[in-house]
Residue frames relative to the residue before (quaternion, step in Angstrom):
aa qw qx qy qz dx dy dz
M 1.0000 0.0000 0.0000 0.0000 0.00 0.00 0.00
Q 0.6315 0.5387 -0.3569 0.4285 3.59 1.09 -0.56
I 0.6323 0.5303 -0.3227 0.4635 3.55 1.14 -0.84
L 0.6342 0.5349 -0.3190 0.4581 3.59 1.01 -0.81
R 0.6490 0.5116 -0.2995 0.4768 3.56 1.00 -0.96
S 0.6608 0.5077 -0.3086 0.4586 3.57 0.96 -0.87
R 0.6279 0.5322 -0.3228 0.4673 3.61 0.98 -0.85
I 0.6874 0.4864 -0.3121 0.4398 3.55 0.79 -0.95
S 0.6802 0.4916 -0.2898 0.4600 3.57 0.84 -1.00
S 0.6448 0.5043 -0.3412 0.4621 3.62 1.03 -0.75
R 0.5826 0.5571 -0.4080 0.4286 3.74 1.00 -0.44
W 0.7692 0.3904 -0.2023 0.4637 3.58 0.94 -0.85
R 0.5051 0.7152 -0.4105 0.2547 3.60 1.25 -0.50
V 0.7061 0.4547 -0.2638 0.4744 3.66 0.81 -1.00
P 0.6489 0.5106 -0.3278 0.4591 3.61 0.85 -0.77
A 0.6511 0.4919 -0.3102 0.4877 3.57 1.05 -0.89
V 0.6297 0.5060 -0.3588 0.4677 3.65 0.89 -0.66
A 0.6401 0.5234 -0.3228 0.4606 3.59 0.94 -0.87
L 0.6744 0.4784 -0.3108 0.4688 3.61 0.88 -0.82
A 0.6370 0.5103 -0.3294 0.4747 3.58 1.08 -0.78
A 0.6379 0.5006 -0.3345 0.4802 3.62 1.00 -0.62
G 0.6401 0.5048 -0.3349 0.4725 3.57 1.00 -0.65
L 0.6444 0.4998 -0.3256 0.4785 3.61 1.00 -0.70
A 0.6404 0.5112 -0.3346 0.4654 3.58 1.07 -0.77
M 0.6315 0.5331 -0.3192 0.4638 3.53 1.02 -0.77
L 0.6055 0.5364 -0.3296 0.4869 3.58 1.02 -0.98
G 0.7220 0.4533 -0.2908 0.4345 3.64 0.67 -1.02
A 0.6262 0.5488 -0.3114 0.4581 3.58 1.02 -0.78
Q 0.7226 0.4314 -0.2444 0.4817 3.57 0.82 -1.08
W 0.6159 0.5333 -0.3619 0.4531 3.55 1.03 -0.64
S 0.6752 0.5051 -0.2954 0.4491 3.56 0.92 -0.92
A 0.6400 0.5086 -0.2921 0.4963 3.61 1.29 -0.53
G 0.5959 -0.5995 0.3697 0.3858 3.54 1.29 -0.18
Y 0.6739 0.4700 -0.2909 0.4903 3.52 1.28 0.21
P 0.0115 0.8525 -0.5223 -0.0185 3.66 0.57 0.98
G 0.5692 0.5780 -0.3936 0.4325 3.62 1.11 -0.42
R 0.6640 0.4854 -0.3076 0.4784 3.62 0.97 -0.77
G 0.6142 0.5516 -0.3375 0.4524 3.49 1.17 -0.69
F 0.6717 0.4829 -0.3135 0.4662 3.55 0.95 -0.79
V 0.6112 0.5342 -0.3536 0.4648 3.63 1.12 -0.63
S 0.6434 0.5114 -0.3206 0.4709 3.61 1.04 -0.79
L 0.6298 0.5230 -0.3208 0.4763 3.57 1.03 -0.82
A 0.6503 0.5289 -0.3085 0.4496 3.58 0.90 -0.95
I 0.6617 0.5206 -0.3000 0.4484 3.59 1.00 -0.96
L 0.7080 0.4530 -0.2440 0.4838 3.54 0.92 -1.00
G 0.6155 0.5287 -0.3320 0.4810 3.54 1.19 -0.55
A 0.6430 0.4903 -0.3339 0.4845 3.60 1.00 -0.66
F 0.6161 0.5119 -0.3575 0.4802 3.59 1.08 -0.75
A 0.6598 0.4980 -0.3303 0.4556 3.70 0.83 -0.80
A 0.6507 0.5062 -0.3287 0.4607 3.63 1.00 -0.71
A 0.6347 0.5122 -0.3248 0.4789 3.52 1.04 -0.83
L 0.6092 0.5251 -0.3529 0.4782 3.66 0.91 -0.61
V 0.7050 0.4384 -0.2846 0.4793 3.59 0.77 -0.81
L 0.6731 0.4800 -0.3296 0.4559 3.66 0.89 -0.73
F 0.7891 0.3108 -0.1867 0.4959 3.63 0.86 -0.79
S 0.3581 0.7605 -0.4915 0.2277 3.62 1.16 0.24
G 0.7186 0.4136 -0.3104 0.4649 3.74 0.92 -0.44
R 0.7463 0.4493 -0.1998 0.4486 3.57 1.17 -0.53
S 0.7203 0.4051 -0.2306 0.5137 3.64 1.19 -0.25
G 0.4292 -0.6977 0.5254 0.2302 3.51 -0.84 1.03
T 0.6063 0.5765 -0.3104 0.4513 3.51 1.16 -0.83
V 0.6525 0.4887 -0.2905 0.5009 3.56 0.89 -0.95
E 0.6396 0.5520 -0.3204 0.4284 3.57 0.88 -0.87
V 0.6438 0.4974 -0.2957 0.5007 3.60 1.01 -0.90
M 0.6640 0.5015 -0.3122 0.4585 3.60 0.86 -0.78
R 0.6743 0.5445 -0.2559 0.4283 3.44 1.01 -0.94
D 0.7990 -0.0653 0.0926 0.5906 3.53 0.93 -0.97
P 0.1315 -0.8565 0.4945 0.0676 3.64 0.36 1.18
G 0.6828 0.5212 -0.2813 0.4278 3.62 1.18 -0.41
V 0.3370 0.7857 -0.4784 0.2005 3.55 1.24 0.14
D 0.7664 -0.1251 0.0787 0.6251 3.60 1.01 -0.80
E 0.7174 -0.4406 0.2939 0.4527 3.56 -1.35 0.07
R 0.6194 0.5616 -0.3720 0.4031 3.67 0.93 -0.72
T 0.6861 0.4729 -0.2802 0.4765 3.59 0.86 -1.02
A 0.6564 0.5001 -0.3330 0.4562 3.59 0.96 -0.80
L 0.6513 0.4873 -0.3333 0.4767 3.62 0.99 -0.60
L 0.6011 0.5602 -0.3387 0.4584 3.60 1.07 -0.71
D 0.6760 0.4922 -0.2665 0.4794 3.52 0.98 -1.01
L 0.6618 0.5073 -0.3190 0.4504 3.54 0.95 -0.76
R 0.6787 0.4893 -0.2907 0.4641 3.51 0.94 -0.92
A 0.6351 0.5171 -0.3232 0.4741 3.60 1.06 -0.71
T 0.6678 0.4980 -0.2860 0.4736 3.58 0.95 -0.83
A 0.6289 0.4874 -0.3287 0.5087 3.62 1.08 -0.73
F 0.6604 0.5068 -0.3418 0.4361 3.65 0.85 -0.69
A 0.6406 0.5186 -0.3032 0.4783 3.55 1.08 -0.91
A 0.6342 0.5220 -0.3299 0.4652 3.61 0.98 -0.87
V 0.6661 0.5002 -0.3171 0.4534 3.65 0.84 -0.84
V 0.6465 0.5041 -0.3122 0.4801 3.58 0.97 -0.87
L 0.6674 0.5123 -0.3031 0.4475 3.57 0.86 -0.85
I 0.6442 0.5078 -0.3031 0.4851 3.59 0.98 -0.92
L 0.6558 0.5146 -0.3107 0.4567 3.64 0.99 -0.72
V 0.6292 0.5154 -0.3132 0.4902 3.52 1.10 -0.79
V 0.6511 0.5096 -0.3235 0.4601 3.60 0.88 -0.97
L 0.6932 0.4622 -0.2937 0.4685 3.60 0.80 -0.89
G 0.6489 0.4899 -0.3361 0.4755 3.65 1.01 -0.63
A 0.6314 0.5226 -0.3228 0.4733 3.60 1.08 -0.62
F 0.5927 0.5766 -0.3105 0.4690 3.46 1.20 -0.82
L 0.6995 0.4549 -0.2598 0.4861 3.55 0.76 -1.15
Y 0.6181 0.5403 -0.3552 0.4470 3.65 0.98 -0.72
E 0.6748 0.5011 -0.2786 0.4646 3.57 0.95 -0.95
I 0.6350 0.5031 -0.3317 0.4834 3.60 1.03 -0.76
A 0.6646 0.5188 -0.3084 0.4404 3.66 0.94 -0.86
R 0.6635 0.4873 -0.3002 0.4819 3.57 1.21 -0.50
G 0.5847 -0.5896 0.3786 0.4088 3.54 1.32 -0.08
N 0.5740 0.5850 -0.4117 0.3985 3.67 1.10 0.13
D 0.6223 -0.5926 0.3610 0.3624 3.57 -1.19 0.12
G 0.5970 -0.6205 0.3537 0.3654 3.61 1.20 0.08
A 0.5082 0.6685 -0.4079 0.3585 3.58 1.29 -0.15
P 0.6277 -0.1568 -0.7621 -0.0221 1.71 -2.01 1.40
Y 0.4265 0.7476 -0.4431 0.2505 3.56 1.22 0.07
T 0.5307 0.6185 -0.4012 0.4182 3.61 1.22 -0.39
W 0.6910 0.4839 -0.2624 0.4685 3.51 0.93 -1.00
L 0.6479 0.5047 -0.3157 0.4753 3.55 0.95 -0.84
A 0.6657 0.4994 -0.3113 0.4588 3.59 0.87 -0.75
A 0.6335 0.5159 -0.3080 0.4875 3.56 1.09 -0.90
V 0.6150 0.5382 -0.3314 0.4715 3.68 0.93 -0.82
A 0.6587 0.5289 -0.2784 0.4571 3.52 0.88 -1.07
G 0.7108 0.4650 -0.2651 0.4563 3.55 0.76 -1.03
I 0.6662 0.4745 -0.3050 0.4878 3.59 0.84 -0.95
S 0.6792 0.4812 -0.3360 0.4408 3.65 0.72 -0.78
Y 0.6254 0.5335 -0.3326 0.4622 3.57 1.05 -0.66
L 0.6682 0.4883 -0.2919 0.4794 3.58 0.99 -0.88
A 0.6297 0.5125 -0.3269 0.4836 3.61 0.98 -0.81
A 0.6879 0.4743 -0.3217 0.4454 3.61 0.82 -0.83
L 0.6222 0.5328 -0.3435 0.4594 3.57 1.08 -0.62
L 0.6393 0.5436 -0.3083 0.4480 3.51 0.99 -0.85
V 0.6557 0.5082 -0.2669 0.4904 3.57 0.95 -1.11
L 0.7138 0.4714 -0.2610 0.4474 3.58 0.67 -1.11
Q 0.6409 0.5099 -0.3277 0.4711 3.63 0.98 -0.80
R 0.6795 0.4828 -0.2986 0.4648 3.60 0.86 -0.73
R 0.6670 0.4944 -0.3205 0.4561 3.62 1.01 -0.55
S 0.7201 0.4411 -0.2625 0.4670 3.57 1.06 -0.67
């Protein structure tokens, strides 16, 4: 019974998070005076959530997103995809920092983002190295 409950909840977890993010975007943009943009954001994230539900039984990619811990293969795929996304994001943050510096600005907010990325990477290495 616990496995069945876990499978059912995992099917709706990512779409629910997408809809919650859409509602948060709607609220943030509405409070900033742009309700139209908020509804566009909600529609985009709602369409993403609907696609996840519609293709959940037919797409291996959606299955990994929905429940990456099913087996070792999906866990490794999720880990590799997360690592790739992190490297791309770090490179973009560093590139944006350099761009801002080249324009004569102080590089904010990219300085803080790069610092958080570097410190969290070092902290994770320390913790993981001590565990193994």
